[in-house]
N, CA, C and O atoms as CSV, one atom per row, in Angstrom:
chain,resi,resn,atom,element,x,y,z
A,1,UNK,N,N,119.743,74.265,152.239
A,1,UNK,CA,C,118.691,75.175,151.829
A,1,UNK,C,C,118.692,75.330,150.303
A,1,UNK,O,O,117.632,75.300,149.678
A,2,UNK,N,N,119.867,75.494,149.708
A,2,UNK,CA,C,119.941,75.697,148.263
A,2,UNK,C,C,119.373,74.493,147.507
A,2,UNK,O,O,118.702,74.655,146.488
A,3,UNK,N,N,119.647,73.282,148.013
A,3,UNK,CA,C,119.155,72.079,147.356
A,3,UNK,C,C,117.630,72.095,147.334
A,3,UNK,O,O,117.030,71.663,146.350
A,4,UNK,N,N,117.007,72.570,148.366
A,4,UNK,CA,C,115.554,72.644,148.436
A,4,UNK,C,C,115.002,73.560,147.346
A,4,UNK,O,O,114.004,73.222,146.710
A,5,UNK,N,N,115.626,74.700,147.122
A,5,UNK,CA,C,115.175,75.636,146.086
A,5,UNK,C,C,115.300,74.995,144.709
A,5,UNK,O,O,114.434,75.198,143.858
A,6,UNK,N,N,116.339,74.242,144.477
A,6,UNK,CA,C,116.525,73.597,143.173
A,6,UNK,C,C,115.396,72.641,142.861
A,6,UNK,O,O,115.045,72.461,141.695
A,7,UNK,N,N,114.818,72.020,143.885
A,7,UNK,CA,C,113.767,71.034,143.659
A,7,UNK,C,C,112.376,71.657,143.522
A,7,UNK,O,O,111.430,70.967,143.142
A,8,UNK,N,N,112.238,72.932,143.822
A,8,UNK,CA,C,110.936,73.603,143.698
A,8,UNK,C,C,110.604,73.892,142.234
A,8,UNK,O,O,111.506,74.034,141.409
A,9,UNK,N,N,109.315,73.979,141.912
A,9,UNK,CA,C,108.940,74.388,140.554
A,9,UNK,C,C,109.522,75.766,140.227
A,9,UNK,O,O,109.620,76.633,141.096
A,10,UNK,N,N,109.905,75.952,138.965
A,10,UNK,CA,C,110.467,77.223,138.499
A,10,UNK,C,C,109.638,77.765,137.341
A,10,UNK,O,O,109.167,77.016,136.486
A,11,UNK,N,N,109.475,79.076,137.335
A,11,UNK,CA,C,108.738,79.767,136.278
A,11,UNK,C,C,109.699,80.277,135.224
A,11,UNK,O,O,110.729,80.867,135.549
A,12,UNK,N,N,109.369,80.055,133.968
A,12,UNK,CA,C,110.068,80.702,132.861
A,12,UNK,C,C,109.116,81.784,132.377
A,12,UNK,O,O,107.975,81.508,132.009
A,13,UNK,N,N,109.605,83.028,132.384
A,13,UNK,CA,C,108.727,84.133,132.024
A,13,UNK,C,C,109.270,84.893,130.824
A,13,UNK,O,O,110.475,85.091,130.671
A,14,UNK,N,N,108.329,85.313,129.976
A,14,UNK,CA,C,108.634,86.119,128.794
A,14,UNK,C,C,107.968,87.476,128.979
A,14,UNK,O,O,106.764,87.556,129.222
A,15,UNK,N,N,108.753,88.541,128.864
A,15,UNK,CA,C,108.236,89.896,129.011
A,15,UNK,C,C,108.155,90.529,127.621
A,15,UNK,O,O,109.145,90.570,126.890
A,16,UNK,N,N,106.964,91.023,127.263
A,16,UNK,CA,C,106.746,91.621,125.946
A,16,UNK,C,C,106.371,93.097,126.063
A,16,UNK,O,O,105.847,93.546,127.082
A,17,UNK,N,N,106.655,93.840,124.985
A,17,UNK,CA,C,106.191,95.224,124.926
A,17,UNK,C,C,104.773,95.242,124.347
A,17,UNK,O,O,104.212,94.188,124.043
A,18,UNK,N,N,104.195,96.437,124.194
A,18,UNK,CA,C,102.822,96.569,123.723
A,18,UNK,C,C,102.619,96.031,122.308
A,18,UNK,O,O,101.514,95.622,121.953
A,19,UNK,N,N,103.670,96.028,121.506
A,19,UNK,CA,C,103.584,95.523,120.127
A,19,UNK,C,C,103.811,94.012,120.052
A,19,UNK,O,O,103.739,93.427,118.971
A,20,UNK,N,N,104.087,93.377,121.198
A,20,UNK,CA,C,104.317,91.934,121.219
A,20,UNK,C,C,105.755,91.527,121.010
A,20,UNK,O,O,106.043,90.338,120.874
A,21,UNK,N,N,106.675,92.491,120.979
A,21,UNK,CA,C,108.096,92.162,120.847
A,21,UNK,C,C,108.609,91.580,122.160
A,21,UNK,O,O,108.299,92.087,123.238
A,22,UNK,N,N,109.390,90.520,122.060
A,22,UNK,CA,C,109.941,89.877,123.246
A,22,UNK,C,C,111.119,90.693,123.772
A,22,UNK,O,O,112.138,90.845,123.098
A,23,UNK,N,N,110.961,91.212,124.980
A,23,UNK,CA,C,111.996,92.049,125.585
A,23,UNK,C,C,112.997,91.231,126.394
A,23,UNK,O,O,114.207,91.422,126.276
A,24,UNK,N,N,112.479,90.312,127.219
A,24,UNK,CA,C,113.338,89.639,128.185
A,24,UNK,C,C,112.753,88.282,128.550
A,24,UNK,O,O,111.534,88.117,128.605
A,25,UNK,N,N,113.624,87.314,128.798
A,25,UNK,CA,C,113.226,85.990,129.264
A,25,UNK,C,C,114.005,85.696,130.536
A,25,UNK,O,O,115.210,85.942,130.602
A,26,UNK,N,N,113.323,85.173,131.540
A,26,UNK,CA,C,113.988,84.837,132.787
A,26,UNK,C,C,113.425,83.576,133.395
A,26,UNK,O,O,112.444,83.015,132.907
A,27,UNK,N,N,114.062,83.133,134.473
A,27,UNK,CA,C,113.635,81.935,135.186
A,27,UNK,C,C,113.773,82.211,136.679
A,27,UNK,O,O,114.788,82.736,137.135
A,28,UNK,N,N,112.741,81.853,137.427
A,28,UNK,CA,C,112.747,82.115,138.861
A,28,UNK,C,C,111.766,81.181,139.565
A,28,UNK,O,O,110.857,80.638,138.938
A,29,UNK,N,N,111.954,80.999,140.859
A,29,UNK,CA,C,110.993,80.244,141.657
A,29,UNK,C,C,109.672,81.003,141.711
A,29,UNK,O,O,108.606,80.391,141.768
A,30,UNK,N,N,109.735,82.317,141.692
A,30,UNK,CA,C,108.536,83.149,141.762
A,30,UNK,C,C,108.670,84.283,140.740
A,30,UNK,O,O,109.309,85.299,141.016
A,31,UNK,N,N,108.072,84.107,139.570
A,31,UNK,CA,C,108.199,85.093,138.495
A,31,UNK,C,C,107.671,86.461,138.910
A,31,UNK,O,O,108.256,87.483,138.551
A,32,UNK,N,N,106.584,86.493,139.653
A,32,UNK,CA,C,105.998,87.771,140.053
A,32,UNK,C,C,106.967,88.568,140.927
A,32,UNK,O,O,107.163,89.766,140.722
A,33,UNK,N,N,107.562,87.894,141.895
A,33,UNK,CA,C,108.542,88.561,142.766
A,33,UNK,C,C,109.764,89.004,141.967
A,33,UNK,O,O,110.270,90.109,142.163
A,34,UNK,N,N,110.239,88.140,141.064
A,34,UNK,CA,C,111.433,88.477,140.278
A,34,UNK,C,C,111.182,89.670,139.374
A,34,UNK,O,O,112.059,90.518,139.217
A,35,UNK,N,N,110.007,89.750,138.780
A,35,UNK,CA,C,109.683,90.889,137.919
A,35,UNK,C,C,109.637,92.179,138.734
A,35,UNK,O,O,110.049,93.232,138.249
A,36,UNK,N,N,109.142,92.103,139.962
A,36,UNK,CA,C,109.175,93.278,140.844
A,36,UNK,C,C,110.617,93.675,141.164
A,36,UNK,O,O,110.923,94.860,141.289
A,37,UNK,N,N,111.494,92.691,141.294
A,37,UNK,CA,C,112.912,92.992,141.517
A,37,UNK,C,C,113.514,93.682,140.296
A,37,UNK,O,O,114.302,94.618,140.433
A,38,UNK,N,N,113.143,93.220,139.101
A,38,UNK,CA,C,113.619,93.882,137.878
A,38,UNK,C,C,113.208,95.356,137.900
A,38,UNK,O,O,113.998,96.231,137.546
A,39,UNK,N,N,111.983,95.621,138.312
A,39,UNK,CA,C,111.493,97.003,138.394
A,39,UNK,C,C,112.340,97.807,139.390
A,39,UNK,O,O,112.773,98.920,139.092
A,40,UNK,N,N,112.567,97.233,140.565
A,40,UNK,CA,C,113.359,97.914,141.601
A,40,UNK,C,C,114.803,98.136,141.162
A,40,UNK,O,O,115.444,99.098,141.584
A,41,UNK,N,N,115.314,97.240,140.312
A,41,UNK,CA,C,116.677,97.359,139.791
A,41,UNK,C,C,116.767,98.346,138.630
A,41,UNK,O,O,117.852,98.586,138.100
A,42,UNK,N,N,115.642,98.911,138.239
A,42,UNK,CA,C,115.577,99.877,137.128
A,42,UNK,C,C,116.140,99.297,135.834
A,42,UNK,O,O,116.913,99.945,135.128
A,43,UNK,N,N,115.735,98.059,135.538
A,43,UNK,CA,C,116.174,97.440,134.287
A,43,UNK,C,C,115.712,98.303,133.110
A,43,UNK,O,O,114.579,98.786,133.112
A,44,UNK,N,N,116.562,98.501,132.117
A,44,UNK,CA,C,116.229,99.419,131.022
A,44,UNK,C,C,115.024,98.985,130.195
A,44,UNK,O,O,114.386,99.827,129.564
A,45,UNK,N,N,114.697,97.707,130.182
A,45,UNK,CA,C,113.562,97.227,129.406
A,45,UNK,C,C,112.240,97.364,130.147
A,45,UNK,O,O,111.179,97.313,129.527
A,46,UNK,N,N,112.287,97.540,131.481
A,46,UNK,CA,C,111.068,97.495,132.267
A,46,UNK,C,C,110.021,98.545,131.871
A,46,UNK,O,O,108.835,98.216,131.828
A,47,UNK,N,N,110.407,99.794,131.581
A,47,UNK,CA,C,109.377,100.777,131.196
A,47,UNK,C,C,108.580,100.390,129.946
A,47,UNK,O,O,107.450,100.847,129.771
A,48,UNK,N,N,109.152,99.558,129.083
A,48,UNK,CA,C,108.467,99.131,127.867
A,48,UNK,C,C,107.632,97.867,128.071
A,48,UNK,O,O,106.883,97.474,127.176
A,49,UNK,N,N,107.750,97.236,129.218
A,49,UNK,CA,C,107.037,95.982,129.477
A,49,UNK,C,C,105.533,96.217,129.528
A,49,UNK,O,O,105.045,97.090,130.245
A,50,UNK,N,N,104.805,95.410,128.743
A,50,UNK,CA,C,103.350,95.532,128.703
A,50,UNK,C,C,102.646,94.246,129.121
A,50,UNK,O,O,101.524,94.289,129.624
A,51,UNK,N,N,103.300,93.099,128.915
A,51,UNK,CA,C,102.681,91.826,129.295
A,51,UNK,C,C,103.755,90.801,129.615
A,51,UNK,O,O,104.915,90.925,129.225
A,52,UNK,N,N,103.310,89.770,130.352
A,52,UNK,CA,C,104.208,88.701,130.756
A,52,UNK,C,C,103.493,87.370,130.557
A,52,UNK,O,O,102.339,87.213,130.954
A,53,UNK,N,N,104.183,86.417,129.942
A,53,UNK,CA,C,103.706,85.036,129.842
A,53,UNK,C,C,104.566,84.197,130.768
A,53,UNK,O,O,105.790,84.328,130.777
A,54,UNK,N,N,103.923,83.331,131.551
A,54,UNK,CA,C,104.651,82.507,132.516
A,54,UNK,C,C,104.301,81.038,132.285
A,54,UNK,O,O,103.132,80.676,132.153
A,55,UNK,N,N,105.340,80.200,132.241
A,55,UNK,CA,C,105.174,78.752,132.176
A,55,UNK,C,C,105.931,78.158,133.355
A,55,UNK,O,O,107.047,78.582,133.657
A,56,UNK,N,N,105.327,77.176,134.024
A,56,UNK,CA,C,105.985,76.579,135.181
A,56,UNK,C,C,106.563,75.210,134.814
A,56,UNK,O,O,105.942,74.427,134.096
A,57,UNK,N,N,107.767,74.943,135.325
A,57,UNK,CA,C,108.466,73.683,135.095
A,57,UNK,C,C,108.784,73.030,136.433
A,57,UNK,O,O,108.764,73.685,137.475
A,58,UNK,N,N,109.074,71.750,136.394
A,58,UNK,CA,C,109.174,70.936,137.608
A,58,UNK,C,C,110.221,71.397,138.607
A,58,UNK,O,O,110.007,71.292,139.814
A,59,UNK,N,N,111.361,71.911,138.122
A,59,UNK,CA,C,112.451,72.247,139.033
A,59,UNK,C,C,113.421,73.211,138.357
A,59,UNK,O,O,113.199,73.644,137.227
A,60,UNK,N,N,114.495,73.536,139.063
A,60,UNK,CA,C,115.504,74.469,138.568
A,60,UNK,C,C,116.090,74.019,137.235
A,60,UNK,O,O,116.197,74.811,136.299
A,61,UNK,N,N,116.469,72.751,137.153
A,61,UNK,CA,C,117.133,72.249,135.947
A,61,UNK,C,C,116.253,72.392,134.726
A,61,UNK,O,O,116.697,72.904,133.698
A,62,UNK,N,N,115.022,71.951,134.820
A,62,UNK,CA,C,114.143,72.034,133.653
A,62,UNK,C,C,113.835,73.482,133.312
A,62,UNK,O,O,113.795,73.836,132.133
A,63,UNK,N,N,113.616,74.330,134.313
A,63,UNK,CA,C,113.347,75.743,134.056
A,63,UNK,C,C,114.502,76.440,133.361
A,63,UNK,O,O,114.300,77.179,132.398
A,64,UNK,N,N,115.710,76.208,133.848
A,64,UNK,CA,C,116.882,76.854,133.243
A,64,UNK,C,C,117.149,76.366,131.829
A,64,UNK,O,O,117.562,77.141,130.966
A,65,UNK,N,N,116.915,75.089,131.594
A,65,UNK,CA,C,117.123,74.573,130.240
A,65,UNK,C,C,116.117,75.153,129.260
A,65,UNK,O,O,116.469,75.496,128.132
A,66,UNK,N,N,114.878,75.262,129.687
A,66,UNK,CA,C,113.867,75.880,128.822
A,66,UNK,C,C,114.209,77.345,128.606
A,66,UNK,O,O,114.089,77.847,127.488
A,67,UNK,N,N,114.633,78.038,129.654
A,67,UNK,CA,C,115.038,79.447,129.524
A,67,UNK,C,C,116.139,79.574,128.472
A,67,UNK,O,O,116.077,80.456,127.615
A,68,UNK,N,N,117.136,78.706,128.529
A,68,UNK,CA,C,118.238,78.761,127.567
A,68,UNK,C,C,117.749,78.532,126.153
A,68,UNK,O,O,118.174,79.218,125.224
A,69,UNK,N,N,116.855,77.567,125.986
A,69,UNK,CA,C,116.318,77.276,124.652
A,69,UNK,C,C,115.512,78.452,124.121
A,69,UNK,O,O,115.638,78.815,122.951
A,70,UNK,N,N,114.689,79.044,124.968
A,70,UNK,CA,C,113.873,80.194,124.546
A,70,UNK,C,C,114.767,81.362,124.148
A,70,UNK,O,O,114.515,82.011,123.133
A,71,UNK,N,N,115.800,81.636,124.926
A,71,UNK,CA,C,116.720,82.732,124.599
A,71,UNK,C,C,117.386,82.472,123.251
A,71,UNK,O,O,117.502,83.376,122.423
A,72,UNK,N,N,117.823,81.232,123.036
A,72,UNK,CA,C,118.504,80.896,121.783
A,72,UNK,C,C,117.575,80.981,120.580
A,72,UNK,O,O,117.971,81.468,119.521
A,73,UNK,N,N,116.349,80.511,120.735
A,73,UNK,CA,C,115.434,80.463,119.594
A,73,UNK,C,C,114.700,81.777,119.353
A,73,UNK,O,O,114.535,82.192,118.206
A,74,UNK,N,N,114.258,82.434,120.423
A,74,UNK,CA,C,113.396,83.607,120.263
A,74,UNK,C,C,114.157,84.929,120.331
A,74,UNK,O,O,113.602,85.976,119.998
A,75,UNK,N,N,115.393,84.896,120.748
A,75,UNK,CA,C,116.296,86.052,120.769
A,75,UNK,C,C,115.654,87.325,121.335
A,75,UNK,O,O,115.451,88.299,120.610
A,76,UNK,N,N,115.338,87.308,122.627
A,76,UNK,CA,C,114.782,88.509,123.248
A,76,UNK,C,C,115.770,89.679,123.151
A,76,UNK,O,O,116.985,89.487,123.203
A,77,UNK,N,N,115.241,90.855,123.012
A,77,UNK,CA,C,116.056,92.059,122.794
A,77,UNK,C,C,117.114,92.237,123.889
A,77,UNK,O,O,118.264,92.550,123.582
A,78,UNK,N,N,116.748,92.046,125.143
A,78,UNK,CA,C,117.656,92.345,126.246
A,78,UNK,C,C,118.416,91.145,126.778
A,78,UNK,O,O,119.212,91.317,127.701
A,79,UNK,N,N,118.226,89.953,126.263
A,79,UNK,CA,C,118.978,88.780,126.726
A,79,UNK,C,C,120.171,88.455,125.849
A,79,UNK,O,O,120.986,87.618,126.238
A,80,UNK,N,N,120.315,89.058,124.710
A,80,UNK,CA,C,121.349,88.632,123.760
A,80,UNK,C,C,122.745,88.590,124.363
A,80,UNK,O,O,123.516,87.679,124.061
A,81,UNK,N,N,123.079,89.535,125.188
A,81,UNK,CA,C,124.413,89.545,125.791
A,81,UNK,C,C,124.605,88.358,126.728
A,81,UNK,O,O,125.736,87.953,126.993
A,82,UNK,N,N,123.505,87.799,127.230
A,82,UNK,CA,C,123.596,86.700,128.183
A,82,UNK,C,C,123.298,85.358,127.542
A,82,UNK,O,O,123.292,84.338,128.231
A,83,UNK,N,N,123.049,85.332,126.241
A,83,UNK,CA,C,122.631,84.094,125.581
A,83,UNK,C,C,123.614,82.956,125.805
A,83,UNK,O,O,123.200,81.859,126.180
A,84,UNK,N,N,124.886,83.182,125.590
A,84,UNK,CA,C,125.849,82.090,125.725
A,84,UNK,C,C,125.957,81.633,127.170
A,84,UNK,O,O,126.157,80.444,127.418
A,85,UNK,N,N,125.833,82.538,128.127
A,85,UNK,CA,C,125.877,82.154,129.533
A,85,UNK,C,C,124.701,81.244,129.864
A,85,UNK,O,O,124.871,80.248,130.567
A,86,UNK,N,N,123.521,81.570,129.370
A,86,UNK,CA,C,122.340,80.759,129.654
A,86,UNK,C,C,122.472,79.371,129.042
A,86,UNK,O,O,122.064,78.383,129.652
A,87,UNK,N,N,123.037,79.291,127.844
A,87,UNK,CA,C,123.186,78.001,127.185
A,87,UNK,C,C,124.198,77.111,127.887
A,87,UNK,O,O,124.053,75.889,127.887
A,88,UNK,N,N,125.212,77.702,128.481
A,88,UNK,CA,C,126.252,76.929,129.156
A,88,UNK,C,C,125.699,76.246,130.402
A,88,UNK,O,O,126.218,75.207,130.809
A,89,UNK,N,N,124.672,76.797,131.006
A,89,UNK,CA,C,124.140,76.243,132.258
A,89,UNK,C,C,123.776,74.771,132.135
A,89,UNK,O,O,123.949,74.017,133.093
A,90,UNK,N,N,123.279,74.346,130.984
A,90,UNK,CA,C,122.839,72.972,130.847
A,90,UNK,C,C,123.837,72.035,130.215
A,90,UNK,O,O,123.572,70.836,130.128
A,91,UNK,N,N,124.966,72.529,129.774
A,91,UNK,CA,C,125.890,71.703,128.999
A,91,UNK,C,C,126.576,70.607,129.802
A,91,UNK,O,O,127.076,69.649,129.213
A,92,UNK,N,N,126.615,70.716,131.128
A,92,UNK,CA,C,127.267,69.681,131.923
A,92,UNK,C,C,126.360,68.475,132.141
A,92,UNK,O,O,126.808,67.468,132.689
A,93,UNK,N,N,125.105,68.550,131.728
A,93,UNK,CA,C,124.165,67.457,131.927
A,93,UNK,C,C,124.171,66.481,130.763
A,93,UNK,O,O,124.391,66.869,129.615
A,94,UNK,N,N,123.932,65.234,131.063
A,94,UNK,CA,C,123.833,64.209,130.023
A,94,UNK,C,C,122.533,64.402,129.243
A,94,UNK,O,O,121.554,64.892,129.806
A,95,UNK,N,N,122.496,64.031,127.972
A,95,UNK,CA,C,121.286,64.199,127.150
A,95,UNK,C,C,120.029,63.603,127.774
A,95,UNK,O,O,118.970,64.227,127.719
A,96,UNK,N,N,120.117,62.426,128.359
A,96,UNK,CA,C,118.932,61.801,128.944
A,96,UNK,C,C,118.383,62.626,130.105
A,96,UNK,O,O,117.171,62.690,130.310
A,97,UNK,N,N,119.278,63.257,130.859
A,97,UNK,CA,C,118.836,64.082,131.978
A,97,UNK,C,C,118.074,65.287,131.459
A,97,UNK,O,O,117.015,65.621,131.990
A,98,UNK,N,N,118.589,65.942,130.441
A,98,UNK,CA,C,117.912,67.112,129.877
A,98,UNK,C,C,116.547,66.714,129.328
A,98,UNK,O,O,115.556,67.397,129.583
A,99,UNK,N,N,116.485,65.625,128.583
A,99,UNK,CA,C,115.205,65.208,128.011
A,99,UNK,C,C,114.212,64.823,129.096
A,99,UNK,O,O,113.027,65.135,128.975
A,100,UNK,N,N,114.658,64.159,130.145
A,100,UNK,CA,C,113.730,63.727,131.184
A,100,UNK,C,C,113.200,64.900,132.000
A,100,UNK,O,O,112.045,64.882,132.425
A,101,UNK,N,N,114.014,65.906,132.222
A,101,UNK,CA,C,113.566,67.055,132.995
A,101,UNK,C,C,112.706,68.011,132.181
A,101,UNK,O,O,111.643,68.429,132.640
A,102,UNK,N,N,113.140,68.350,131.011
A,102,UNK,CA,C,112.475,69.410,130.261
A,102,UNK,C,C,111.628,68.915,129.113
A,102,UNK,O,O,110.823,69.679,128.580
A,103,UNK,N,N,111.776,67.676,128.713
A,103,UNK,CA,C,111.015,67.181,127.586
A,103,UNK,C,C,111.474,67.772,126.265
A,103,UNK,O,O,110.745,67.720,125.275
A,104,UNK,N,N,112.670,68.330,126.240
A,104,UNK,CA,C,113.211,68.936,125.026
A,104,UNK,C,C,114.182,67.949,124.396
A,104,UNK,O,O,115.179,67.591,125.022
A,105,UNK,N,N,113.918,67.502,123.177
A,105,UNK,CA,C,114.879,66.608,122.537
A,105,UNK,C,C,116.240,67.290,122.393
A,105,UNK,O,O,116.312,68.479,122.083
A,106,UNK,N,N,117.293,66.552,122.613
A,106,UNK,CA,C,118.630,67.135,122.537
A,106,UNK,C,C,118.892,67.772,121.176
A,106,UNK,O,O,119.564,68.799,121.089
A,107,UNK,N,N,118.363,67.164,120.114
A,107,UNK,CA,C,118.595,67.739,118.786
A,107,UNK,C,C,118.055,69.162,118.714
A,107,UNK,O,O,118.663,70.025,118.082
A,108,UNK,N,N,116.932,69.409,119.348
A,108,UNK,CA,C,116.358,70.760,119.362
A,108,UNK,C,C,117.201,71.703,120.216
A,108,UNK,O,O,117.444,72.847,119.832
A,109,UNK,N,N,117.649,71.212,121.385
A,109,UNK,CA,C,118.433,72.060,122.278
A,109,UNK,C,C,119.734,72.489,121.623
A,109,UNK,O,O,120.064,73.675,121.633
A,110,UNK,N,N,120.485,71.544,121.051
A,110,UNK,CA,C,121.779,71.893,120.464
A,110,UNK,C,C,121.622,72.634,119.146
A,110,UNK,O,O,122.478,73.447,118.795
A,111,UNK,N,N,120.546,72.373,118.409
A,111,UNK,CA,C,120.303,73.123,117.165
A,111,UNK,C,C,120.127,74.596,117.499
A,111,UNK,O,O,120.659,75.469,116.813
A,112,UNK,N,N,119.378,74.861,118.557
A,112,UNK,CA,C,119.149,76.245,118.972
A,112,UNK,C,C,120.422,76.895,119.488
A,112,UNK,O,O,120.608,78.105,119.361
A,113,UNK,N,N,121.300,76.082,120.074
A,113,UNK,CA,C,122.530,76.624,120.653
A,113,UNK,C,C,123.564,76.990,119.607
A,113,UNK,O,O,124.458,77.793,119.875
A,114,UNK,N,N,123.457,76.410,118.414
A,114,UNK,CA,C,124.500,76.659,117.412
A,114,UNK,C,C,124.207,77.890,116.582
A,114,UNK,O,O,124.988,78.237,115.695
C-alpha cells in the first residue's frame, strides 16, 4: 500500500499570510486534506493563513525534493526548525535520480542546502 502512495502525484503547498509572507511549506498527496489537518492540529501559523499556492509533482520523491528546495531557498517562518530534516530526505538519491524526478539541477539543490 505504501508503495502505491509514493507513486501518486504529490502537491507542494505554500501557505501565506495576508501580507504575502510565507508561513509554511508542505508536501502531501492531497494538499486540501492536509491543510484541514493542520487546522485540526491547531498549528500556530494557521490563524494567520490567508492564501495557499499549490504545485503538483509526479510522485513522492519529486514532491519532497521540491519541498526541501523551497524550504531552503524561501525560508518559511514556521519550517525553519525542520529545514535540515527536509533536506536530508533527498540526500540518499543519486544526482541523476533527483534531476529526472524533479527537474532541479543538482547544483541548485545543493547550493540551497548549504
